[in-house]
MARKEKOL-762867 format. One record per residue (C-alpha): residue in three letters; z, y, x. Coordinates in steps of 0.02 Angstrom, whole numbers, plus 50000, padded with zeros to 5 digits. Example, Ala and Ser with C-alpha at 12.3 -4.5 7.8 and 13.67 -1.06 7.14 Angstrom:
BEGIN
ALA503904977550615SER503574994750684
***
This chain:
BEGIN
MET498775085850226LYS498715086550414LYS497085077950457ALA496385072650623ASN496255090150698TYR495365086450862TYR493875076950931SER494135066751089THR492325066751150PRO491275081951206SER489575074851155LYS488595082051009GLY488745072950843ILE487325065350743GLY487955072050574GLY487475061750423ARG488405053350282ILE489345036850266LYS489605025550116GLN488135032650018ARG487825014749962ILE489085000649946SER488084989650066ASP488165003350200PHE489944998150245ASN490284979950290VAL492014974150347ARG492344956450411GLU494114951050450ILE494484942550616THR495824929050600PRO497244927350728GLU496224913050805GLY494714924550826LYS493644917550684ILE492594930450592CYS492544929450401GLU490694930950369ILE489884940550225THR488644932050108LEU488794944149962ASN487504958049941GLU486734969349809LYS485374956449769ASN486454940849741LEU487894948249639SER487344938849484ASP487204921949571SER488464908949511ASN489654902849645GLU490804887949620LEU492254886349742VAL492364869249822VAL494214864549824PRO494624849549935GLU495854835949887ASN497654840949923ARG498184824950011ASP499724832450095GLU500274840949933TYR500294858150014LYS500794872949904TYR499554886049967LEU497674887049946ILE496854897750080VAL495154904850035VAL493944917650106MET493734931549978GLU492214942949980LYS492294958349870PHE491014971649822ASN491624989349786LEU493374983849735ASP495074988249806ILE496194973749855ASN497404976149710GLU496024975649580ALA495244960049659ILE496924951049659ARG497274956549480ARG495634948749422ILE495974932149510ALA497774931349447ARG497264936049270PHE495934922349265ASN497214909549325HIS498564915549203PHE499864918449339SER500734932949426ARG499784942349561LYS501354940249667ARG500704922649702ILE499234929849801SER499464936949975TYR498314943950110ALA498344949750291GLY497594967050276ILE496884980350160LYS495014983350171ASP493974998250115LYS493594999149930ARG491845006649940ALA491184992550047ILE490734974150054SER492194965550138SER492704947850183GLN494484942050216ARG495694927650192ILE496934926850049SER498224913550006ILE498604907849829TYR500254899149788ASN500104882749692PRO498484885949595LEU497644873149480PRO496114866949578GLU495064864749419ARG495454882649366MET494994889349539ARG493334880149531GLU492934889149367PHE493284906649434ASN491694916849434SER491594935649456ARG490104947149485PHE491014957049620ILE492134943549698ARG491614927849788LEU492834914349845ARG492364901049973GLU492974889950117ALA494514883550025GLU495834873750121TRP497624868650084SER499064874750192GLY500944873050208LYS501154891950221GLY500404907650146ILE499594922250235ASP500764936450284LEU500334954950292GLY499724959150468GLU499194941250506LEU497494945650577LYS496744949950746GLY495654964250686ASN494054968350594GLU492194968350633PHE491144982350557GLU489294984450522ILE488975002050458THR487475012550409ILE487545031450432ARG486245040050320ASN485505057350296ILE485345060950483GLU484315076650515LEU483865073150699GLU482355065350781GLU482455046750821LYS482595048951010GLU483925062450994THR484935051550875GLU484885036950997LYS485335048251142ARG486855055751055VAL487515038850995LYS487375031551170GLU488215046751250CYS489675046451129SER489845027451142LYS490005029151330GLU491315042851311MET492325032751186LYS492555018751313LYS493865030251392GLY494805030651226ILE494925042251077ALA496395048450972ASN496975033950864TYR497195044050705PHE497495036050537GLY495925038150430GLU495765048050269GLN495825032350160ARG497625029750215PHE498085045150113GLY497415039749945GLY495555042449926ILE494925057349824ARG496625064849784GLY497385062549957ILE499175063149894THR499895046049940HIS500865053150088LEU501525067749983VAL502215055649854GLY502965045449997LYS503825060950067GLU504695064149900PHE505355046449896VAL506005048250074LYS506865064450020GLY507585055349869ASP506695066249739PHE506015051849634LYS505555062549484LYS504505074549589GLY503655059949676VAL503195051149513MET502605067149429LEU501555071449581TYR500735054349570LEU500385056549384THR499835074749378GLU499015079849542SER497135080649510ASN495545083349608GLU493915091349553ARG492965075549606GLU493935064849481GLU493145060749313GLU493405074949190GLU494375063949067VAL495645058849200ARG495765076349272ASN496105083949101ALA497425070849062ARG498335074849225ASN498255093649197ASN498875092149017LEU500355081449069LYS500785094049205LYS500925107649072SER501745097548932ASN502825084149017ASP502495074448856PHE502335055948904SER501935050048727LYS500485062248716ALA499905057948892ILE499765039248857LYS498455043448724GLU497465054148846PHE497505043649006PRO496035031248994ASN496335012549011LYS495485012249181VAL496975021349263ARG498115006249236TYR499465011249360GLU499735028349283ARG499805020449110ALA501085007549169ILE502205021649232LEU501975031549071ASN502385016548961HIS504045014749054LEU504445033349041ILE504115033648853LYS505525020948833ASN506615027348976GLU506265045948995GLU507335049149150ASP507135032449239PHE505855037649369ILE506375023949490GLY506085010549358ALA504435018749312PHE503795017949491ARG504314999749499ALA502994996549366LEU501764997049512PRO501464981249616LYS502714980049760LYS501364979849894LEU500634995749821ARG502335004449820TYR502525001250006LEU500955011150041PHE501695027949992VAL503045028550127HIS501825020550250ALA500595034550212TYR501945047450249GLN502325038850414SER500465039350453HIS500365057950414LEU501795061250536PHE500975050050667ASN499375060450654GLU500425076150672VAL501205069850834ILE499465066850906ASN498905084250850GLU500425092250932ARG500165082551095ILE498375088651105SER498755106551054LYS500115107751187GLY498965101051324ILE499805084051345GLY498375074651263LEU498215055751258LYS498665051751438GLY500365044451475VAL501675056551540LYS503475054851594GLY504575049551449ASP503195041151349VAL503555024351267LEU502135012751319ILE501384997251239ASP500214987651356GLY500235003051468VAL499615014251326PRO500655029051260THR501315027751083ALA501925038750942PRO503215034150811LEU502945027450638TYR504605035350595GLY505985024750519PHE507875024150507GLU508005013850669SER506725024050768GLU507135030550941PHE506285045851013ALA505295045751175GLY505935055751323GLY505285071551404LYS504005083151323THR503365070051201GLY505115066551138LYS505315085051100ILE503675084551002GLU504245069350903LYS505865078150855MET504985094450815VAL503745086150695LEU505205079050594GLU506155095450597LYS504635104850529GLU504595092550383GLY506465094750349ILE506695075950369GLU507955065650470LEU507735047750529LYS509125041750415ASP508105047750264PHE506925033150289TYR508315022050222VAL508025025050036LYS509685019649961LYS509165020149778MET507525011249810LYS507795000249962GLU506064992249954MET505355009350002SER506425009850161SER505685007850335LYS506505003450501GLY505065011450595ALA503905005750734ARG502775013050867LYS500885013050876LYS499655016451017ILE498905033951012VAL497305028451100LEU495895018651018ILE494445010451111PRO493075003051000GLU492564985451050ARG490774978851061LEU490024995150997LYS488134993250975LEU486775004050902LEU485794991050803SER484385002150741VAL483765019550699ALA482485020450559LYS481835030750412ASP483125032850275GLU482345025650117PHE483605034850006ASN483485052050087GLU481715058150110GLY481305064850282LYS482985059250355LEU483505045050468LYS484825031350458ALA485755023050602MET486535005850593LEU488015001950708SER489214987650737PHE490904987250823GLY492604978750817LEU494344986150803PRO496104979050821LYS497114977650660GLY497804993950593ASP496445004850670TYR495155014450568ALA493255013350576THR493105030650498ILE493935038050653VAL492585030350765LEU491235036750647ARG492045054050645GLU491815055150835LEU489995049550823MET489555061050679LYS490625076350719ALA490595080150533GLU492065078450414
***
């Protein structure tokens, strides 16, 4: 995978480690109106009961909007648990944006036509629902202003004054803007293969894409899962694999169950995944190519500043999230955009996936410059979980679609 290859700031990093504890990473969604979804959930109150107050639906609206807090859960798992408790399809639940899994996050979701008495009974150790209100419309993907972050970096090996100095220096430098890379979590966590699967779907090789998703392993995965993947890679025996893949990898098992009954129907097998999850694979591939365009701009000395031919949004240069309706920029940057695609052996028309149209993308453009908002160093103190080391707590805001890990990467200068 082509990662973020370059730093945008010359200051020295503070090193350290992020997400050592779940509570080290707090994400609060900012609504289109600018309201911040606050966090009340923490490691100490997980077991507290929490009854959702559902107001009377006087206007007979069909959607219940609630603030959902989740602790160390990805969005799909949280939605699955709510839908399962209510005995309805998860398709009836929608959200504005995906938040980090290893974190405490707070965001709005909308639920179509739920039973109020059932919603009041919902109680989960790692999910909290609150601030219910009825609405005539659901929440659409992308319907947010941004996110507010409060993050603790641990295991810092510097002195307190040096840590403060480096954070302040880098914060000042970042006000000029940094490369707006997509973060590592966009590419699928530990395995980092989401974009590779997406590429195979864009190329029309559905079998290769599905098998890559099922069999590609990583040494940091649990041994049981890793062994199951490796065995399937050697045997191609779906009936044997279903016995070896543990219940916890539900998506893989859903695909395998389909393939046992329909051995060559790889498109149908992939459709066993939730639709919103399927989208992410092609989006990840677009993100990988976007990062590559930034890398090429920097390596060729163009950098992040606007040059002749650039397509601007709010005066800021952009790069393509390639799609079948994309248009290239002009000048040197246009040549880079074409070259990145040529290296991949992909054409714009390939993003129209005829046999699986829901994986198609028209394309868009995204700013290549990121400026963190309201960045503050809240404290530097002894790290109670790493003897002799320090921890630094920071807060900042980002527009929707931008990644906190990219800001932290600049501060830490450590992958």
